C-alpha positions as a Markdown table, in Angstrom:
| # | Residue | x | y | z |
|---|---|---|---|---|
| 1 | Met | -45.7 | -120.3 | 37.4 |
| 2 | Trp | -43.2 | -119.1 | 34.8 |
| 3 | Ser | -44.6 | -115.5 | 34.9 |
| 4 | Trp | -44.2 | -115.5 | 38.7 |
| 5 | Ser | -40.6 | -116.3 | 38.3 |
| 6 | Val | -40.0 | -113.6 | 35.7 |
| 7 | His | -41.9 | -111.1 | 37.9 |
| 8 | Thr | -39.8 | -112.1 | 40.9 |
| 9 | Glu | -36.6 | -111.6 | 38.9 |
| 10 | Ala | -37.8 | -108.2 | 37.8 |
| 11 | Glu | -38.6 | -107.2 | 41.3 |
| 12 | His | -35.3 | -108.5 | 42.5 |
| 13 | Phe | -33.5 | -106.5 | 39.8 |
| 14 | Ala | -35.5 | -103.4 | 40.8 |
| 15 | Glu | -34.7 | -103.9 | 44.5 |
| 16 | Arg | -31.0 | -104.2 | 43.7 |
| 17 | Ser | -30.9 | -101.3 | 41.2 |
| 18 | Ala | -32.8 | -98.8 | 43.4 |
| 19 | Pro | -30.1 | -98.5 | 46.0 |
| 20 | Leu | -27.5 | -98.2 | 43.2 |
| 21 | Glu | -29.4 | -95.3 | 41.6 |
| 22 | Leu | -29.8 | -93.6 | 45.0 |
| 23 | Glu | -26.0 | -94.0 | 45.5 |
| 24 | Arg | -25.3 | -92.6 | 42.1 |
| 25 | Phe | -27.6 | -89.6 | 42.8 |
| 26 | Glu | -26.0 | -89.0 | 46.2 |
| 27 | Cys | -22.5 | -89.2 | 44.6 |
| 28 | Arg | -23.5 | -86.7 | 41.9 |
| 29 | Ala | -25.0 | -84.4 | 44.6 |
| 30 | Leu | -21.8 | -84.6 | 46.6 |
| 31 | Glu | -19.6 | -83.9 | 43.6 |
| 32 | His | -21.7 | -80.9 | 42.8 |
| 33 | Lys | -21.5 | -79.7 | 46.4 |
| 34 | Ala | -17.7 | -80.2 | 46.4 |
| 35 | Thr | -17.5 | -78.1 | 43.2 |
| 36 | Glu | -19.6 | -75.3 | 44.8 |
| 37 | Leu | -17.4 | -75.3 | 47.9 |
| 38 | Lys | -14.2 | -75.1 | 45.8 |
| 39 | Glu | -15.6 | -72.1 | 44.0 |
| 40 | Glu | -16.6 | -70.5 | 47.3 |
| 41 | Leu | -13.1 | -71.1 | 48.6 |
| 42 | Lys | -11.5 | -69.4 | 45.6 |
| 43 | Gly | -13.8 | -66.5 | 46.2 |
| 44 | Leu | -12.7 | -66.3 | 49.8 |
| 45 | Ser | -9.1 | -66.5 | 48.8 |
| 46 | Asn | -9.6 | -63.5 | 46.5 |
| 47 | Leu | -11.4 | -61.6 | 49.3 |
| 48 | Lys | -8.5 | -62.3 | 51.6 |
| 49 | Ala | -6.0 | -61.0 | 49.0 |
| 50 | Asp | -8.1 | -57.9 | 48.4 |
| 51 | Asn | -8.4 | -57.3 | 52.2 |
| 52 | Gln | -4.6 | -57.5 | 52.6 |
| 53 | Cys | -4.1 | -55.1 | 49.7 |
| 54 | Leu | -6.4 | -52.6 | 51.3 |
| 55 | Lys | -4.7 | -53.0 | 54.7 |
| 56 | Asp | -1.3 | -52.3 | 53.0 |
| 57 | Lys | -2.7 | -49.2 | 51.3 |
| 58 | Asn | -4.3 | -48.0 | 54.5 |
| 59 | Ala | -1.0 | -48.3 | 56.3 |
| 60 | Ala | 0.7 | -46.3 | 53.5 |
| 61 | Leu | -1.9 | -43.6 | 53.8 |
| 62 | Ile | -1.5 | -43.4 | 57.5 |
| 63 | Arg | 2.3 | -43.0 | 57.1 |
| 64 | Val | 1.8 | -40.2 | 54.6 |
| 65 | Ile | -0.7 | -38.4 | 56.8 |
| 66 | Ser | 1.6 | -38.8 | 59.8 |
| 67 | Lys | 4.5 | -37.2 | 57.8 |
| 68 | Leu | 2.4 | -34.4 | 56.5 |
| 69 | Ser | 1.1 | -33.5 | 60.0 |
| 70 | Lys | 4.6 | -33.0 | 61.4 |
């Protein structure tokens, strides 16, 4: 009877710790995903800045070509 009680306590502990482990795993996965998204957002910000720079240079070239063709 004593071994049954120990076995039951062990099962109870395992039943309680399994959801906690799953929650920890999910939390780590979400933190990892958040880090990835932050890096992607930084990359997008850099691309937007590069795009604006190219637009400005394009406008300047158009002005120069326009003045040369007059």
